[in-house]
N, C-alpha and C positions, 0 to 999 in steps of 0.2 A: 754391813750388807754384802751379800755375794753379788758378783757380776753376772749378767745374763749369759755370757759365753765363757764363764770361768771353767777351766779344765779342758777347753778346746784349743788344740795346737794347730797353728797355721804356718805352713812353709810358704814364705812370700818371695817369689821369684819375679816380682814386677819391677818396673822402672818407669821413669818419666811421670805421667799423671794418671792415666786411666786406671791402671792396676793399683798403684799406691793409694788412690782415693778410696778404692774398695777395701783394701786390707787395713787402712787406717780406721775405718768405721768398725770393722771386726775387732780391732785392738781397743777402740773406745768402749765397745760393748763387753770387754773383758777377756777376749781370746788372747792367748800367748802367741803373738805374731813374730816369727823369726825371719828376718829379712836376710836372704842369702845373696851375698855380693861378691864381685870379682876382687881378689886380693890386690891391694895397692891403688885401686881405682874406684870401685863401688858403683852405685847408681850414677849415671852420667849427670843427673841434675844436681849432684853435690857441688859440681863446679860450674854449672850454667847460671848466667845472670847474677853473678856474685856482686854483692854490694860491699862486702868486707873481705879484703884479701886474705887468702889462706884459711877461710872459715866456710863451713857448709852454707850454701846459698839458702835464701828464704824459700826458693822453689822447692828445695829438698825438705827443709825443716817443717814447712807447713803441710806436707803431704805424708810425713812419716812419724808423727808423734806416737808415743805409747808402744813402739816396736822395739825389738832387740835385733842387733846386727851381728852376723857372723860372716866370715870370708871363707869361701870354698873355691878351689880351682877345679872346675868341672871337667877340665881337659886332662887331668892327671888321674892315674889309677886310684891313688889313695883318696883323692878328693871325691871321686865317684863312690867309693866305699862309705865315706862320711855322709854323702848325700843319700845313699840308699838306706843307711841306718836312720837318718833323719826322717825320711819319707815313711819308713816302716813304723814309726811311732807317732805320725801326724794324723790329724783328722781331715785337713784340707790342704791342698796345694793350689796356689793361684799364680798364674803367669800371663804376661801379655807380650810374649815374643812374637816375631813374625811366624807365619804358618809353617809348621813342621820343625821349628828350631829345636825344641826339646827332644823331638824324635831323633834328630840328627846327632844328638848327644847320647843317644841310646836309651832314652826314656819316653817312649810312646805311651799312650794310655794303656795299652795292653800290658806293657812291662810294669808300669806303675801299679796297675790293678793287681798284678801277680805279686808284687812286693807287699802290697797292703790292700786287701779286698774291701776294706772299710773306707778307703781314701776317697774323698770328693775332689776331683780334679777340675778346677775352674779356670776358664780362659777368656780373655778379651781379644778379639781380632777386629780388623778393620771391617771385614765383610763376611757374609756367610758363604757357603759352598756355591759354586757356579762361576759365572763370567768374571766377577770381581774378586774372587777368593784370594788371589795372590797379589792384589794391588796394595801398595802402602797407604796407610791412612794416618792423618793427623787431625787435630781438632776441627779445623775449618774445612778440611776435605770431607769429613763426616757430615758437617753442617751442609756442605754443598750437595752431597749425594743423598742426604736424608730428608730433604724438603725444606730445611729451615731458611737457607739463603734466598731461595726464589720467592719466598713469601715475607721477607724481612726488608724494610726500607720503605721509601716512598715511590709512588707509581712512576715518577719521572726520573728516578735515579737508578743506579746499578744494584744488583743483588748485594746484600749486606750481611756480614757475620754478626752474630750477637755476642756481647761481652761475656755472657754466661757460658761456662764451659760444658755445654750440653753434650758434646761429642765425647770428651774424655771423662769428666766427673759424672756426666749423665750415664755413661756406660758403666762406670764403677758402681753407682747406686743400683742399676739394674742387676749387676752381677751379685751384689749383696743379697738381693731378693732371691735369686736363683740358688745361691749357696745355702741360705737359711732353709729354703724349701727342701733341698737335698739332705741337709742335716736332719731335718725333722723326719723325712721319709726313711732315713737310715734307722731311726728308732723302731720302725715297723719291719723293714726288710733285712736290716743288719748289714746291708751292702752299700758301698759307695757308688757314685756314678759320675758321669761327665757332665759338666755345666758349661755352656758357651754363650757369650753375648757378642754380637757384632755391633760396632760403633754406628754403622749406617742404620741398622735396625732400631737401635736405641733412640737415635735422633728421630727416625720415622715415627716411632711410638709417641714421642713428645709432640709430633706435628699432626696428630690424628684429626684435629678439628679442621685443618686445611684440606685433608683428604675428604672429610665430610663436605666441605664447601665445594670441592672439585666436582663431586657428584650432584650437588644442588644446582650447579651451573646449568645442568641439562633442562632445568625448569625456568631459566631466565636469570637476569642480573641479581646480584646479591644486595638487597636493599639496605642492609645494615653497614655496607661498605661505603666509604665516601667517594669512591672512584666514579668518574663520569661515564666511562665506557668499559665494556667487558668483552674479552675474547673467549677462547676455549680453555683458559688456564686461570687458576686463582691468582689474582694480581697482588702486588705489594700494596698495602693499605695504610702505610704510615703508622700513626698511633691509634687507629681505630680499634675498639675493643674486640671486634669480630664475634661478639656474643649477642645474646638477646637484648642487652641494654647498651645504648651508645655511650662511648667514652672517648676522651681526648685529653692530651696534655696541653694546658693553657699557661701562658706566661705570667709570672709574678714579679713584684719589685724585689730587688733593684735592677733586675734584668740580666743577671749573670748567666753563664752557660747551663747551670742546673737550677735556676730560679723558675721552676715549673711545678705545677701540681696536676695530677691526673684525676679527673672527675668522671664519675659514672652518673648519668641522668636516668634515674628510675621514674616511672609514672608518679609514684607517691612523693618523690622529691622535687617535682617540677614547681609546685606552688611555693615552697620556701625558697627555692632558687630565684624565682621571679621577684620575690620580696627582697632578697639579699642584693640582687643586681639593680634594684630600683625600677623594675618593670612589672609591678604587681598585676597590671591589666592583662598581661600575657597568660595569666593563670586561667582566665575565662574566655579569652579571644579564640574563636574557632580555628583561626589560622595557626595557633600555637598550643592550644590546650591539650591535645591528645598526642600520644606517641606517633600515631600515623600521620598527623599533620606536621609534626616536626621532622619526620624521617627524610623528607625531600630537601630539607634545608638545615642539615646538621652543621654545615660550615658556618652558617649565619648564627645558629643557636650558640655554638661554642665561641664565635666571635663576640657575641653580646656578653657572654660569661667572662671572656678574657678582658673586655673593657673594664670590668669590675675588679678582677684579680690582679691586673697589672698595676693597680695602685696600692696593693697590699703585699706583704711578704708571704711566702708559701706557708709559714707556720701560723700566721694570722688567718689565712684562708682555711687551713686545716681545722683550727679551733671553731671558726664560724660554721663551717659545713658540718662538722661532727656534732655540733650542738643541735642540728636538725636531722641527724642520723643519715646524712648523705654520704655515700661511699666515695672516698677520695684518698689520695696518698701523694705526699710531696716527692719529687725526684731527689733522692739522696745520693750525693756524691760519695766516692770511696773515702774521702777525708771525713765526711760527716758520719759515715758508717763506722769507721775505725775509732772515732771519738764519741760515739753515741753512748750515753750513760745507761739507757734502758737496755741496750744490747749487751753491755758489760755486766749489768746486774743479772740478766738472764743466762749469762755464760755463752752467748752467741758469738761474742768476740772476747777472747781471753788473752791474758799476758802470760808468757811462758819464760822460764829462766833456763837458758841454754849454757852448758859448761864453757863453751868457747865464744859464742856470739854475745852472750849476755841476755838481757830481756828483750823479747820481741812479741808482737801481737799476731794472733792467728784466729781462724774460725774455731768455734767450739762445736761439739757434737749436735747436729740438728734433731737427733732422736732423743726423746725424753721418756725414760722408763721409771716408774715410781719406785721400783725395788732394785734398780740397777743404776745408781748414780755414776756419772762419768767425771773422772779427774784427768785433765790433759797433762801428760808428761812430755818432756822434750824428745825430739828425735834422737836416735842413737848415733854415736860416732862410728866411723867405719870399723867394723870388726870388734866393736866394744865388748860384745858378749860371747865371742868365739869360745874362749876357755870354759865359760860358765855353761854354755849349751852342750859342748862336747862332754863335759863332766856328767851332765844329766843323761847323756846317751851311753855312759859307762866307760868312757875313755879315762885312763889314768894320766896324771901329770906328765910322766915320762913319754907316754904314747902321743900326747898332744904336742910335746916338744919335737918328737920325731916327725909328726905331720908338718909342723912348721918348717923344719929343716928340709923336708922334701918338697916344699913349695906347694903343699896341698891345701894349706889354709893361710 
């Protein structure tokens, strides 16, 4: 079978997480992603958080699978000539440098568009134009300024970051959508365009329900929240679902840090829950029978459920609740996820053989296309494909050696 993006060439000038998470998905979908790196050093994450001395870190390998790597000295005349030729034959260029960095190297959007008017130039920045434009952004900075931290945690605790990388990888996913839209539009217009995603705005987009609730506050307290008091801002609401049906994480046996299960109580599920917890009379009791009656005492309701779950493992509770079609999910630790047989069978967690590191586990492609299967290949060694890519651009072996001697590659 062909790949969805087969024949599409991507110049990948990204580093760390936000950009590489985007280009890795493009590579998984079949694009030829050529990672352009600094000679001798490469992406800074190759050496960050190393667990095996002298080998590319898991940080790097888990974000750069299925790509090719070339080294180019963008500060040399010959290196810029290589880059210009590479851009001239590319479909997409992706970068996540600080604002204006590529322009300072002589490659503004206008210059790139002149080199290749079909090029899609895609960028991730911390912020959009305006007051914040030149601020530096990291994962948790984006969470802080995009609305996630102020609404995460418990009401009596500090703002809390989420473990999900919604600032970095969340921005990468948003950029994939923009790139694919531009790629499709090019089939009509024949012209490339500029695509930009700001990390703050990507997080904000993922926090839209909290902006919904901010406006609902004008009509009074938010009844589905467990908070006792409300001010003029959406509060942190712990593990409350925040949606139309109440939910909470309740403790299970044997009482470890992740021995919890999250349960949603739908109206139709209340009767079987009362039977499971040994309180069948609550199914008809006016004080408990309706969602409206339970809304004012959600803490007591989940307390009753927890009395039952605390004597069972989360897996036992999962089976009992699912037998009655009650929405729930055990809290899975990172250890449980990386060892989960179902996720392995699905290809959601895969084992990859790296030429220097050996075998390691990483996430698989979360997108499933029936006619474009994904095979996860290892990340490239620094400059592993330099000669191969330059040969495809028309450079002869002697010319490649001259470039190497000049320090251009």
